[in-house]
N, C-alpha and C positions, 0 to 999 in steps of 0.2 A: 802681736800683729794687730794693727788697727785698721778697720774698714770704715772709711768715711761715708760711703754711700753705696747702696746696692742698686745697680741698674738692672732692671728686669727687661730683658729682651725676650719678649714672648711673641712667638709667631704662631698664629692660629691658622690651621688648615681646615678648609671646608671639605667634608667628605663628598666624594662624587656620588651624589644621590640622584636616583632616577625618580622623577615625579610619576607616581602612579595615579592616573586619572581613573575615576570610577567609570566602568563601562555602563553605557546606557543600554539596558536590555530592551531591544525592540520587541514589540508584541508580535509573536508569530501566529499566523492564522493557518489553520488546517485547510487543505484543498483536496478535492476529490476529482479525479479525471477518469472517465469511463473509457475502456479500450474499445476498439472497433468491434470485437466479439461481444463485449457487454452491450453495446448499442444494438447489435443485431438481436441479441436475446431479448432486449427490451421491446424491440419492434415485434418480435414473435409473440410475446405475451399479450400485446395489444391487438393482434390480428385475430379475428373471430374464428378463422379456420383452424388455428393451432391450439385453441383452448379446448382441453379435454373435458368432455361432459362426465357427469357423475355416473351415468349409465354405462359409458364406455369403460370407465375405470372399474366399476363393479363387475362387468363382464370379464375383463382380463383377470381380476382377482379370483373369480370363480374358476376360470380355466386353470390358473396356477394351482389353486387348491385341489382341483380334480386331477391334475397332472396331464391335462390335454393341451396346455399352452405350448406352442411350438415357435421357436425363434429361428429366423433365417439368418444364419451366421454370416453368409456372404454379403447379404444386404446390410447387416449391421456394420461389418467391417468397411464396406464401401462408404456408408454414411459417416463413419468416424474419420476416414481419410479425407472425405470431401470437406468436412468441418475443419480439420487441421490445416488443409491447404487453402481455406478461405473461399471455397466454391459456394455458390448459393445453396442454401439448405432446402 
């Protein structure tokens, strides 16, 4: 058998490729936002009436050490509830 010529029928297929583009990473900046309660606390610390003096703190420490410091539990509970409900402190 004699073959005179060989015809090459070559069909090339391109693969279905998805071009992956490099993602540009945007520079993220951190942000801080104070809550309403945090702003209230900030205002309290700047108010002269709410700043505890060293003498007052020492007096309370001494009462605690001596065992004579009394806490009004009803007043404490009322203040906690007032703060939680957003009432003026």
